[in-house]
C-alpha positions as a printed Julia matrix, in Angstrom:
306×3 Matrix{Float64}:
 -24.83  59.15  130.48
 -25.52  55.42  130.84
 -27.79  54.39  133.73
 -25.9   53.59  136.92
 -26.43  50.53  139.1
 -28.95  51.22  141.87
 -27.31  51.91  145.25
 -29.51  49.31  146.94
 -28.42  46.59  144.49
 -24.74  47.43  144.94
 -25.05  47.52  148.73
 -26.77  44.12  148.75
 -24.14  42.56  146.51
 -21.22  43.85  148.56
 -23.0   43.04  151.81
 -22.99  39.36  150.86
 -19.17  39.41  150.94
 -18.97  40.82  154.48
 -18.3   37.39  155.93
 -15.0   35.47  156.17
 -16.66  32.08  155.59
 -18.16  33.26  152.28
 -14.77  34.55  151.17
 -13.31  31.16  152.12
 -15.97  29.46  150.01
 -15.15  31.61  146.98
 -11.46  30.85  147.48
 -12.26  27.12  147.46
 -13.95  27.52  144.07
 -10.93  29.47  142.82
  -8.57  26.67  143.87
 -10.82  24.21  142.02
 -10.21  26.24  138.85
  -6.53  25.32  138.97
  -7.32  21.67  138.22
 -10.18  22.32  135.8
 -10.17  20.93  132.26
  -9.14  23.89  130.07
 -10.9   22.3   127.09
 -14.24  22.1   128.84
 -17.24  23.95  127.46
 -18.0   25.18  130.97
 -15.22  27.61  132.08
 -16.05  27.23  135.77
 -16.04  23.78  137.45
 -18.9   22.73  139.65
 -18.37  21.54  143.19
 -20.8   19.24  144.96
 -21.93  20.16  148.45
 -19.68  17.49  149.97
 -16.66  18.81  148.06
 -17.24  22.33  149.33
 -17.65  21.0   152.88
 -14.28  19.21  152.64
 -12.54  22.37  151.42
 -13.95  24.95  153.84
 -13.63  25.12  157.6
 -17.23  25.33  158.85
 -18.84  24.05  162.01
 -21.71  22.17  160.38
 -23.43  21.3   157.12
 -26.3   23.59  158.01
 -23.9   26.5   158.38
 -22.4   25.75  154.97
 -25.9   25.48  153.44
 -26.75  28.91  154.81
 -23.68  30.58  153.33
 -24.1   28.84  149.96
 -27.66  30.11  149.81
 -26.41  33.66  150.48
 -23.88  33.4   147.63
 -26.29  31.65  145.26
 -27.52  33.84  142.4
 -24.94  36.6   142.8
 -21.53  34.94  143.12
 -22.45  31.28  142.71
 -25.14  29.48  140.74
 -26.68  26.11  141.45
 -26.38  23.39  138.78
 -27.26  19.71  138.54
 -23.71  18.95  139.73
 -23.59  21.37  142.63
 -22.5   25.02  142.62
 -20.25  26.94  140.26
 -19.01  30.51  139.8
 -21.06  33.24  138.2
 -19.05  35.78  136.25
 -19.25  38.17  139.21
 -18.05  35.45  141.6
 -15.03  34.57  139.48
 -14.19  38.25  139.01
 -14.45  39.18  142.68
 -12.38  36.22  143.87
  -9.61  37.16  141.42
  -9.58  40.6   143.03
  -9.31  38.97  146.47
  -6.49  36.63  145.39
  -4.51  39.48  143.8
  -4.68  41.57  146.97
  -5.81  44.6   144.98
  -8.39  45.4   147.69
  -5.75  45.64  150.41
  -4.49  49.2   149.96
  -1.13  50.5   148.85
   1.87  48.49  147.63
   5.4   48.36  148.96
   7.54  50.11  146.32
  10.56  52.24  147.14
  11.1   55.31  144.93
  13.49  54.58  142.05
  15.59  57.34  140.36
  15.64  57.2   136.55
  18.03  58.72  134.06
  15.35  60.49  132.02
  15.11  64.31  132.14
  11.86  65.9   133.19
   9.85  66.81  130.04
   8.52  69.92  131.85
  11.69  71.53  133.25
  14.54  69.34  131.85
  15.83  68.6   135.38
  17.72  65.34  135.87
  15.73  64.53  138.98
  12.96  62.15  138.0
  11.94  59.34  140.31
   9.4   56.62  139.9
   7.0   56.42  142.87
   3.88  54.41  143.65
   1.12  55.97  145.71
  -2.5   54.86  146.1
  -1.95  52.06  143.56
  -0.8   54.53  140.9
   2.71  54.74  139.42
   4.11  58.2   138.68
   7.27  59.76  137.29
   7.82  62.58  139.77
  10.18  65.52  139.33
  11.82  66.8   142.5
  12.6   70.22  140.93
   9.29  71.35  139.42
   7.23  68.92  141.55
   5.23  67.8   138.51
   3.96  64.25  138.18
   3.43  62.27  135.01
   1.97  58.87  134.31
  -0.53  57.81  136.91
  -0.43  54.23  135.69
  -2.48  51.78  137.81
  -0.58  49.03  139.6
  -1.73  46.25  141.89
  -0.05  44.39  144.77
   0.14  41.29  142.55
   1.88  43.34  139.87
   4.65  44.36  142.29
   5.22  41.05  144.04
   8.18  39.08  142.66
   9.29  41.82  140.28
  12.29  44.15  140.42
  11.63  47.88  139.8
  12.35  47.59  136.05
   9.91  44.7   135.79
   7.23  46.77  137.56
   7.79  49.62  135.09
   7.55  47.26  132.11
   4.36  45.64  133.35
   2.79  49.05  134.1
   3.58  50.26  130.58
   2.19  47.08  129.02
  -1.05  47.53  130.94
  -1.22  51.18  129.93
  -0.8   50.45  126.19
  -3.36  47.65  126.44
  -5.8   50.04  128.11
  -5.36  52.55  125.3
  -6.03  49.83  122.74
  -9.17  48.61  124.57
 -10.5   52.15  124.87
  -9.9   52.71  121.14
 -11.94  49.57  120.48
 -14.83  51.04  122.57
 -14.5   48.48  125.35
 -13.5   49.5   128.88
 -10.7   47.19  130.07
 -12.22  47.08  133.55
 -15.94  46.49  132.94
 -16.35  46.11  129.17
 -18.63  49.11  128.93
 -18.82  51.52  126.0
 -16.48  54.52  126.2
 -16.36  58.14  125.18
 -13.15  59.34  123.53
 -12.1   62.77  122.28
  -9.09  64.91  121.55
  -8.52  68.0   123.67
  -5.94  70.75  123.84
  -3.34  69.76  126.4
  -2.76  71.84  129.5
   0.94  70.87  129.54
   3.4   73.66  128.92
   5.36  71.58  126.38
   5.05  72.29  122.66
   5.19  68.56  121.81
   2.21  67.93  124.07
  -0.21  70.27  122.34
  -2.97  67.66  122.13
  -4.13  64.95  124.48
  -6.73  62.19  124.01
  -9.16  61.57  126.89
 -11.29  58.47  127.26
 -13.95  57.76  129.87
 -16.1   54.65  130.37
 -19.81  55.42  130.37
 -20.5   52.68  132.95
 -17.75  52.54  135.6
 -16.37  56.03  134.77
 -12.78  54.74  134.43
 -10.81  57.44  132.57
  -7.4   57.63  130.94
  -5.58  60.31  128.97
  -2.34  60.75  127.08
  -0.73  61.92  123.83
  -2.52  60.6   120.74
   0.74  59.13  119.4
   0.96  56.84  122.46
  -2.7   55.92  122.15
  -2.07  54.83  118.56
   1.39  53.3   118.91
  -0.14  49.81  118.87
  -2.13  50.5   115.67
  -1.16  47.96  112.96
   0.22  50.75  110.74
   2.51  51.97  113.53
   3.68  48.48  114.5
   4.46  47.63  110.87
   6.2   50.97  110.15
   8.56  50.57  113.1
   9.04  46.82  112.56
  10.17  47.37  108.98
  12.95  49.54  110.44
  14.04  47.06  113.06
  12.06  48.55  115.96
   9.5   46.63  117.99
   7.34  49.34  119.6
   5.55  46.66  121.63
   8.63  46.43  123.86
   8.87  50.16  124.57
   8.78  51.25  128.2
   7.19  54.41  129.5
  10.41  56.38  129.17
  10.88  55.34  125.57
   7.3   56.23  124.7
   7.23  59.64  126.37
  10.8   60.43  125.31
   9.8   60.26  121.65
   6.85  62.56  122.29
   8.76  65.19  124.24
  11.63  65.09  121.71
   9.17  65.9   118.94
   9.75  62.64  117.07
   6.11  61.68  117.65
   3.5   64.41  117.43
  -0.06  65.46  116.71
  -1.34  68.52  114.87
  -4.73  69.65  113.66
  -5.02  69.82  109.89
  -8.7   70.76  109.58
 -11.85  71.03  111.64
 -12.32  67.61  113.28
  -9.25  66.18  111.48
  -5.81  65.56  112.98
  -2.51  64.08  111.87
  -0.51  61.82  114.15
   3.1   61.55  112.99
   5.84  59.04  113.82
   9.37  59.94  112.68
  12.09  57.31  112.42
  15.39  57.63  110.55
  14.57  59.09  107.11
  10.83  58.32  107.08
   7.53  59.37  108.6
   4.29  57.56  109.21
   1.28  59.84  109.08
  -2.09  58.75  110.46
  -5.11  60.9   109.69
  -7.62  60.63  112.55
 -10.78  62.25  113.77
 -11.64  63.53  117.26
 -12.21  59.97  118.5
  -8.82  58.71  117.14
 -10.52  56.71  114.4
  -7.9   56.29  111.67
  -9.2   57.26  108.2
  -5.93  56.99  106.25
  -2.23  56.19  106.61
   0.79  57.33  104.62
   4.51  56.74  104.72
   6.64  59.71  103.63
  10.4   59.85  102.96
  12.21  62.75  104.68
  15.6   64.37  104.42
  17.97  64.36  107.45
  16.38  67.58  108.73
  13.01  65.85  109.05
  11.4   67.76  106.15
   9.52  65.75  103.48
  11.39  65.16  100.25
């Protein structure tokens, strides 16, 4: 396991933010970003002391100096032109602006016309709890999904828009994990195939990824992990289907219907299959979903290879 950040360092970094004036200062720098030159070599604009003083409500210049010194080195850095964001400062203020720190989101449960893949009941609802979006079955009380959502993601969107954005973030996360880069912290990840605990034949295998640094983890059917692979995108596109526009129901529906599947062909070797019309795409992968070969196969109407 990768070394973790020392508790004392983390406590000190978060302790710096326990002040409303310092949050206001970081917000002022964020607002300055809106008018920054996008073609500049420096991604973060610098603000002189006088500019910060004009943008923040403080009692005196000495008070501002104190708070700038507290932020300097962790969230801001001093330059010849004043102060500017560090990467940590820009990242933390984006979190503040999005409202992701503020708890749950306001999202009323939405019924959907997709049967439960576990019990086939027509009673699925989309719910959001603890900043996670689930497809919940009222009959068997099973939950599927667990897609992360933020307050900013919900604001200004109707329920269908929230579902679409959640699916887009999920597919992007799968892609980033496959590329060995955690979408949250950029850390290296561990990825492996495991036998699924789901009582559905089409869900025999699941892929599980975990970041070695921040411990963010995700899991799901290998066919959904690999749906954005170039071979999959091209295979579907050639048949008039843009898989990049698929929502969660379309993705999971193809898995539970057996049109997308995964089976083990040898020790440490698996085949991920996409079926569409009279053709199949077969991806040969290892236990980390690394694709070693691809093949397109013509099938008869029953789904058997010619």
